[in-house]
N, C-alpha and C positions, 0 to 999 in steps of 0.2 A: 657540529658534532664530530666525533672523534673519529677517524677513519678505522675500518675495518682490517684486520692483518690477515695475511694467507695463513694457511696452515702447515706449521715448518713442518709437520712428521708425514708429509706428503707420500714419500717414500717407504712401504713398511717393508724394514727389515726384520729379518726371523729372530728371533727373543727367546731366552731361555727360560727356565721355570720359574714362577715368584718366587722370591726371597725366603728362606724359614723365616717363623715366627719368632721373637722372644721367648725362651723356655719358659719363663715366669708367667708368659701371656698365652701360649700354646692354649689351655684351656679354657681361658674365659674367651678366646679367637672361635674355638668351634662350639659354644655355646652360641655366641654372637653371629655366625653366620647362619647356624640352624634356624633362628628368629628370623633373619633376613631372607631366607630360603622360602618360609612360610609367607609372608609379603610377594615376594616375587610371584609365587604360583598364584597369589590372588589376583595379579596386573596381569598375567598371561592368559588366563581366563575369563577373569570378568572384565577387564579392563582400567582406567586410570581411577575414575570416581570409587571402586568397588576397593581397591589395592589403599587408597589415600583413607578412606573411612577407614581401612584395617588398621593403616599403620598408626593413626590418631587413637581409635579404642585402645592399641596395646600400649599407646607411650601413656595414656591416660591410666591405665590398669598399674604400669611399674614405676612411674612417676613418684619420686619422693618428695615431700613436702619442704620447700626453701627453705624453711626453719627462721629462727632468728637473724633477719639480715643485719639488723642493729649491730651486732657484734659485741655484745655486752654494752651497750650505749657508745659505742665506738664511731659509730654512722648514724646519722639522722634519716630517716627513711622516709619517703614520700611520694604521691602520685600525682602527675600532673596531666590535664587534658589540652592539648595544643593546637593549633592550625595544623591542620595537613596540607598537602597539594591542592593545588588551585581545583575549584568543584568536587573534592575528594571529601572523606569523612577525618575528622581531627583525630590526632595521633595521641595514643596515651604512651606517657614518659614515667617509670619507675627511676626515683632519684634517689643516690645514696650521696650525702655528704659527710665529710669529717668532723668532727667535734673538736678533735684538738688541734687540729692543724691552722696555723693563722691562714687566713684569706689575704690575698686569694693564692689558690689552690689550682693544681693542676688537675687534670678529667681523663676519664677512659667513658667515650662514647662504644657502648657496646651493641652487637646485633647478633641474635642468638641464632643458633642453628637447628636444625630440621628439615633439611631437602628442601626449602620454601615450602613445604606443603602442612610442617606440625611446628610444633612449641608455641615457648610465647616468650614473653620480656624477662620472667622468672626462670626460666631455663638455665642451668648451670650457673646461676647468681651466687651462691654459697661461693665459689672460686673466685668469681670477681669481688664481692664482697671482702675476700680475704687480702684479696690484692687491695682495696682500698683501704683496707686499715693498714695493712703492713708499710706501705708507701705515702699516706697521707694525702691520696690522692680522691676525686670524686669519681663515682662509676654512674654511668646516666645509661639504662637499659631504653631500648625501643621496643614499641609493641607495632607490627605491621601486615599488612594484610596478608593472606597465604593463598598463594595457586593449590588447584585449579580455578577456585570461585576468581581469584585475584592475580590473573599472570602478569608477566612484565607488561608495564612497566611501573604496576603500583607498589610491589614490596620497596623498590630502590627509592621511588618520589617519597613513600611513607618516611622511610629511613633519612633520607635528602632535607625533607620537610622538620623530622624531629633535630636532625644536627642544627639547620639553620636556626632555630627558634634556642637552642642550647647556645651557641655561638651569640645571638642577640642579644639572650638576658644574661651572662654569663656573669655580668656583674653583682646582679640580685641573687644569685646563686654563690657568692665568694668565688668563682672560677676564673682564671685567668683565662679569656678567651684566645690567646696565643699560645694555648698549650694545654690543645685537646687533642689527645690521639682517639683514633676511630679502630676498634676492633672487632673480631668476630671468630667464630669457630664453624668449620664445614660451609654449608651452604649460607651461615652468616659472614663467613668470612668472604664468600663471593660478594652480597651485598655490602661489605665494607669496602673490597678493592673497587667495586661499582659505586660507591658514593663518593669515595676519595678521585676517584676519576670525572665523576661529574662536580665535585668542589673544583678541580683543577681548571676542565674546560668551561665552569660557566665563570670563573673568573669571582666569586661570589665570598668564599671563606677559602682562609689561610689554615691546614691543618699542621700539626707538629708532629705527627706520625700514623704508623697504622700497623696494627698487628693480625696476622693473617695465620689461625690455628687449622692445619689441616682441609687448606682450602679446596672447595670445589670451584674451576677455575675456567672450566673449557668444557662444552658441548657435544665435543666431534669426535671424542673416543680411540681417538689415534695415537694418543701416546704407548709407551713400552708398557708404563706400569697398567693401563687399563688392558692392552692383550694380555697381560701376564696373570691378571686378574681373571678374566675370561676364561683364558686358558685352564685357568685352575678349578673354572666350574664354581667361582664363589658367589653368595648371592649379591654383594656389593655391586656388582655390575648391572644387575636388574633390578635394584633398587635405583641406583643413578641413573638409569634410563627412564624409568619411571618419574624422578623428580624433575628431569630437564622436560621430560614431553607434557609433564603439568605445567611447568612454567613456560615452556617457549609453544605449545603446539606442535601444529605441522611446520612451522617455521624451524623448530629445532634441526641442528647440521647444516642447515641450509645458508645461500651466501649471504641473505640481508638478516643476520642476528646482530642487534647492536652490542656493542661494545661496553654499555652500560646496563646490559642483562648477562655476557660473560664477558669479563674483564680478560680473557686470552685474545679476546679478539682485536684488542686495541693495538692500533700499525704501531704506535712508540709510547713507549712510558717514561719519558723525560718529565721531571718537573715533578715527582712524586714527592712525599714527605721521607724520613726514613722509615725503613720498612723491616720487621721482623715477620718470619716464613719459616713454618715448620710443617715435618709431615713426616709418617713411617715409611722404613722400605717396604712393608709389605701391605701397602694399601695402595689403592687405584689412582688417589690423587698426588703419588708422588712427583712424579714427572711435569704433571703440569706446576707443582710450586717450585718446583728444582727450575724450572724454563721461565716460570714468572720474577724468580729472584735474578736468572742469569740476565735477562730483558731490563731490567732495573738499573744491574750493574753494565751492561752496554750503553748504555744511556746517561750513564754518569751518575747513577743515583747510589744510594747507600741502603744497602740491605743485611741484615743476617739471618743465614740460612740454616738451618737442623734438620737433619733427618736420621730420625731415630732407629738404631738397625733391630729388626724384627717387631717394629710398632705397625699395628692393624690398624684400623680409620676408627679416629676417637677413645685408642687406647687409654690414653692417660686419663680420660674422662671415666669411661667403664671401668676401669682398676686402677683408680687413683694410688693405692697402696702399692703397686708393685713397682719395685726400684729402678724399671726405667720410666714407669710413668711418675716418680717423684722426680729423676732430673729434667725430665721432660717439661714439668710443671713449675719448675724453678726457674727455667730456662727466660721465659718472656718476663717475669718478674727482675730477673738480674738485668734484663737488656732495658726493659724500663725505667728502672734505677739511676742505669747510666743515664737516659736519654734525658731525664727530669733534672738530673743533677746538674749535667751541661749547663 
């Protein structure tokens, strides 16, 4: 098991106010924060289970259908039930394969967001289907068990099992097993980073890259951006408290938390594949994303980091037509294009 890093931000220096939201996102940010505040109220009044139920109900009511993931037959879409971790249920994979790219093609194995308490394999898949069509890649989206019913290590072990099956069965799918990138957004980026650490430390899988979008990487709430968000009284802080508590229980914030649950706790980040990381300047995860990139560089690795000025958490998904969102959504595609062309 990878050793656990000490918390770098043990000395809490004074911080200024949260950076302002991008003018094109400010109204959306206000509406988003109002929605989060309601979930935080439920959490503080009634506890984890009630708040998780409220968030899942709210997500189900607002969720748009994934639509035609085939992109007008550019992708062949199917589902497979594959072996899960030892002694655990099978894992469901949503598989999108390019129909006009000669095999073997590269692949993105993606892990959905949702705070590790919500979401499913279809969440944000239209974005990934667009990437698959544009770059001629396969996309595999994994369904994993959710907290609090299934806390750590269930989610990451499900993700790892689905990845191991994908690598083993890559020739059958037309995928090059040496060109698989693990990707995720928000909590899915936490699980993506943890899955990559597991792959490194178990020595069973060689990965081509990782994409961590707005990653939720540290349970300890010590960063400058986390304190700025708390001082601003915005709902993100309470929701993230809910998510980490559901995922880790009473271990949250303590000394025994595994780096395969909280990647920021990994003692060293050498031996990782090329990495893309981004975050907004006005979001709670900004500094842990920056720190993760810095530690990869310090270990001699390759990382591309973007901090989008005035972006709040998941701004590019919530408001995809905003100019800043369009720039943020193009950046990982450009990075993947360069990676797969190398």
